[in-house]
N, C-alpha and C positions, 0 to 999 in steps of 0.2 A: 515418257517418264511421269508426266503430269497425271496421266491416268493411273499409274502405279501409286503415286502419292495419294490420289483420291481413294484408291482401294485400301491403302494402309489406314486411312482414317476410320474405316469400318471396325478396326480392332482397337481403337483408342480406348484406354481405360480397362481393357480386358486381358492384356498380355503380360502384365508384370510378373516376374522381374525381367521379362524379355522386352525388346523394342517392338513398336508397331511397324510392320513391314507389309508392303504391297507388291504384287508382281503382275505383269501382263505378258501374254504370249502373242506375238505378231507373226503372221505369215502372209507374204505377198502384199504387204501394206495394209492388211486387215487384222483387226484384233479378233483372235479366235477364243481366247479365254482370259480370265482374271482370277486372282486369288489373294487372300490376305491371311496373316497369322491371327488366329482367333483366340488362342489361349496357350499359356505355357504348358508344355507337354504334348500339345497337339501339333500336327504337321505345320511346317513353315509355309510362308506365302508361295515360294517357288513350287513346292510339292503340290499345293492345292491347285495352282494354275496349270501345272503339267497334267494332273489327273483330269481336269476338266477338258484339256486339249486332246488327251488321248494320243492316238497315232499321228494326229496332225501336228504334234510338237516336233516331229522329226524334220530337221532342216529349218526350223523356225528361229526367230529372234525372241529373247526373253529380256524384259525390262524389269528390274527389281530395285527397290529403293535403298537396300543395304547389301554390301558385299556378301555373296553366298557363303555359308559356313562350311568348314572342311573338317569338323571334328564330331565325334559321337557324344552327344549330350543326352537329354531326355528323348531326343529324336535323332534319326540318322542324318549324316551329312547331306546338305542340299546339293553340294557339288556332284555327288555320285548320282543323285536323281537327274540332274541336268545332263550329265554324261550319258547315263543309260537311256535318256529320252532322245539322244542324238540331236540336240539343238545345235544350230549353226553359230549363233552369236549370243553373247550375254552382255547387256549394258547395265551397270549398277551405279547408284548415286553416291552414297556414303561409303567410305572405307570403314571397316569394323575395328574399333579400338581394342576389342577383346584380344589379348595376346594369343589366344588359341586360334584366332581367325586372321588377324591383321595381315593382309597380303597373301596368306596361304591359300585362301579360297580361289583368288584370281590365278595364282600360279598353278594350282592343281588343274583348273579348267584348261589353261593354256597347254599344259603338258599332255592333256588328253585330246588336243587338237581343236578345242573350242576357241573361237575368236572372242576376246574380252576387251571391253572398253569401260573404264571406270570414271568416277567423278562427274557423271552426267547430272546436271542440275544439283550439284553437290550442296550449294548453299541452302536450297529449299529442302533437300533431303536431310541435311544436318539439323536444320531448324525443326523438322518434324519429330526428331527424337532427341532434342536438346536435353531433356531431363535424364534420359537413359545414358547419354554420353557422360553426364556428370556422375551418375551413379557408378558406371563402370570405371571411370578414371580416378575418382576420389573416394569411393566407398561411402558417399553420403547421398541421401535423397535430395531431390529438387524441392525447394521450400517456397510455397506460394503464400504470402500474407493476404488475407481478405479482410477488409473493413468497410463499414458504412458510416459516414459522418455527415454533419450538417454543413451549411455554407460557412458557419463560424467555427468549424473544426471540432464540433462536439459529437460525442457518441452516445450520450445519455443525458436526460434531464437531471436537475440537482437531486432528485429523489432516487436516481439510478434507473429510471425507466428508459429502455432503449427499443421498445416494440411499438411501432415499426418505423425505423428511419427511412429505409429504402422502399421503393415501390414494388408492387406485386411482380412486374416483369423482371426486376432485379433479383427478387427472391427465387423466381423460377430458374433464372440463370445460375444461381448458386447451387441449386439442386443438380443441374447439369454438371457443374464442376465437381461436386461431390461424387457423382456417378463416374467421372473420368479419372479421378485421382485415387491413390491407394489408401490414404489415411487422412483423418481429420484430427486436428490437435487444438485443444482449448485448455485454459487454466481452470483450476478447481474453483476459483472465484466466479468465473462465468457460469459454471454448473450450479453454484449456490444461488447466484443472482437470477439467472434466466431459466434454470432447469430445462435445458434444451434436449431434444431427442437425438439430434445429429444424424438423421437418417436421410435417405434419398426418397423423395416423394414426387408423384406426378410424372414419373418416367416409366414407360412400359419396359419390363425386363430389367429395371434398374437394380443395382446391387449396392449394399451398404459397405462403405469402406471401413477399415479398422478405426475405431474411436480411441483417441489417446487423450488422457487427462493428466496435466502436470499438477501433481499434488494428490492428496487423498480424495477419493471419490465420496461425496456425501451419501449417507445412508438414504435409501429410497429414491435416489436420482432416477429420473425417467430414462436416461440413456442406458442404464443397466438392464432395462426391461425390453429393449428393442432387439430386433433380429440383428445378428452380427456380433462381433467381438468388441469388448471394451477393455482397455488396459490402463493402469495407472503408472506414470513414470515420474521420476524425480531426479534432481541433481543437475549438473552443468548441461547445457544444451547440446554441445557437440557429442558427448557420450550418449545422450538420449537419441540423437539422430543416427549414430552408428549402430545402436541396438536395433533401431527400426530397420536400418538397411540390412542387418543380418537376418531379419525376418522376411526379406525380399521386398520391403517397402521402397519404391523408387521415387514416389512423389508424396508430399505432405501439404495439406491445405490447413494453414494456421488461421483459425477463425476468431481468436481473441482470448482474453480481452486485451485492453490497452497495455497492461503491465507485461503480458506475454509478448505482444507485438514489439514493445520497447526493448525487451530482452533480446529478441532475435535481431532487431535492427542494430542495437549496440554491439552485439557479438559478430555482426556481419555474416550471419548464417542464414541469409535469405537470398532468393534469386528473382522473385517477382513480387510486386505489390499491386493488387487489384483493388482500387479504391473507388467505392461508390460515393458520390457527393449528391446529397438530396437538397432540393430547394426549400430548406427550412432553416430557421434560426432559433437556437435554444437559449441564448443569452449568456451573460458572464458567469452566472452561478452554476451553469451546467458542467458536466464532466468532460474534460478535454481528451481527445484521442492522443495528442502529442505530449501529454503531460509526463510520460515516463521515458522520453527519448534520451534525456541526459545532456545531449550536445547537438549542435546543428548538423544536419546531414545534407550532402549534395546528392540529388537523385536525377535520374534520366527518364524523362517523359517520352514513352514510345508511341502512344496513341491515346486518343480520346474519342469515345462514342456515346451516343445517347441510348439509354435503356429505360423505357418508360419515361417517367419524369426526371430521372436521375442522369448525371454524367458519370461515366465509368472511365477512370484513368488507369492506363496500363503503364506501370512504372518499373524500371530496373535500377540496380545500383549504378552510381556514376562510374563510367568507364567500362561497363559490361558490354560485351559483344556477343551477338548471336552465334551459335555453333556448338563447339564441344567444350566440356570441362577439361581440366588439365590435372596431371598427376599420375603416379604409378598405379597400376591395377593388378590385383590378384584375383579378380572376380572371374568366374567361369561363364556366368550369364547363360546364354542359350545352350 
């Protein structure tokens, strides 16, 4: 199953609104094929792995990170491909919360005589698709706040200059995140102050996510002349997120500015905070990142790592647990 998880990572950032799924076919204790879901509308991980295995899939075991689907969506049911290949056993990690799948895939396989074992490395498999679980169960995208601050909590000098607080390795990492997530969101104030492009650079085969600006987009803004789509949004944050979800956006990277971050934090509409802390001090007159929070917040520090000369803090809301989102779902997903 760990090999299947590694295979799933190959599709990270490419499969929305579907989950990233990996599969491995094993026969006689030897891995004979692997596959992952590459893009929505293309074959799922199990089908890709079975195609690579060919006739050798007969009597083999299949490990897949998510319960095989048993409904006709943009692609045929994976259960039927597994049955047609005459595999002996199927091991899956996460149960699928999609009401069209939830338990039905496993039951269909068992009725066809396939031995099925579920919840293998479930915690790891659930964590690999945590944003998708939230999207399916709540109808909201997974929201990642990204900020870079100084040791004294500032995000810009008193003149408003914020280029560059973080180190070059940190900025390269942000481009990786942009490449993996579905949308980037900033406030119109950030567009006026920094005139950013909000594109993915330095990554071979990278794709630009949807660019979302809260407020009116200034005339002549650089981001409107970049490859990919840019949209303006306004109004309360929850309806904004729901509209993005209806577009198939499962993950949003909120890059600022401080007022926008404060709004998401106050509304409790965030799931992760990725905070770069640079070894710099801007002084009392500089602009504070926390100036728009409104009230004290309890946070959960998950990890700290060094990126270049910066410290990267991985933070979750207090009380957050890794795994699945909660709530009723009407989404058909895959």
